[in-house]
Every structure is written in C-alpha cells, then in structure tokens.
C-alpha positions in Angstrom: -10.8 -8.6 2.5 -12.4 -10.3 -0.4 -15.5 -8.3 0.6 -14.0 -4.6 0.7 -12.6 -5.4 -2.5 -15.6 -6.5 -4.1 -17.5 -3.3 -2.6 -14.5 -1.3 -4.0 -14.9 -2.9 -7.4 -18.7 -2.3 -7.1 -18.2 1.9 -5.9 -15.9 2.0 -9.4 -18.7 0.4 -11.6 -21.1 2.9 -10.0 -18.9 5.9 -10.8 -17.1 4.7 -13.9 -13.4 4.3 -12.6 -11.4 1.4 -13.6 -10.8 -0.7 -10.7 -7.6 -2.2 -12.1 -6.3 0.9 -12.2 -6.1 1.3 -8.6 -3.0 -0.4 -6.8 -4.1 -2.1 -3.9 -2.1 -2.3 -0.4 -2.2 -4.6 2.2 -0.5 -4.2 5.6 1.2 -7.7 6.8 2.9 -8.7 10.0 5.2 -11.2 9.4 5.8 -13.5 12.7 9.0 -16.0 12.0 8.1 -17.5 15.5 4.3 -17.9 14.9 4.5 -18.8 11.2 6.8 -21.3 8.9 8.0 -19.4 6.0 5.6 -21.7 3.8 2.8 -20.6 5.6 3.9 -16.4 4.9 4.2 -17.0 1.3 1.1 -19.2 1.3 -0.7 -16.2 2.6 0.9 -13.3 0.4 0.0 -15.9 -2.7 -3.6 -15.5 -1.8 -3.6 -11.8 -1.0 -1.8 -11.7 -4.4 -4.4 -13.8 -5.9 -7.3 -11.4 -4.9 -5.7 -8.3 -6.4 -2.7 -7.0 -4.2 0.0 -5.9 -5.7 1.7 -4.5 -2.7 2.5 -5.5 0.6 3.9 -3.4 3.8 4.8 -5.2 6.9 6.5 -5.5 10.4 8.8 -8.5 11.4 8.5 -9.1 14.4 11.1 -9.3 16.9 13.1 -7.8 14.5 16.1 -6.8 16.5 16.7 -10.5 16.1 18.9 -10.6 13.0 18.8 -14.3 12.3 14.7 -13.7 11.5 16.1 -10.5 8.7 18.3 -13.4 7.1 15.7 -15.5 6.8 13.0 -12.8 5.9 16.1 -11.7 3.2 17.3 -15.2 1.7 13.8 -17.0 2.0 10.9 -14.7 1.7 11.7 -12.0 -0.2 12.8 -14.1 -3.1 9.8 -16.3 -3.1 7.4 -13.4 -3.1 9.3 -11.7 -5.9 8.0 -14.9 -7.6 4.7 -14.5 -6.7 
C-alpha cells in the first residue's frame, strides 16, 4: 500500500495538489478467529503511520455477539488512541 500512496503523492506533486488534504481510506477485514486483538491493533497502527485516517471493514462471523463485544471493548478504544 505504501507504493500506492507514493504514486498518489507523486501525482499530487505533478498537478500541484496538496497530498495532505486528501483523506486516505483503507478497507480492513477483521477476523478475530485468525488474528488476536493485538495483531489487529498493530496492523491498524501501521496503516495509520502510513497516513490512512479512515478505516472501513467487516467483522468476519459478525453473528457471534462475543466478537462484537471484543470489537467494542478492546479494538475500538485501542484504535481511537492511534
């Protein structure tokens, strides 16, 4: 993804557009069966460090209300701090 952001920045430089005024959005698949909360927060932290400010995603097996609770209690507060 960093390469794509670099390409975008180069295009902005070419046309005189302020790269920082563009809101960078990323899609992310949350899978609490394959990833720990720490891994998810670490991934999102790396994306934030690249310049992404908005993340959209889906929670795999969203029907499992336990996963929704983990998402609400652990992931959201940790990501808000990024």
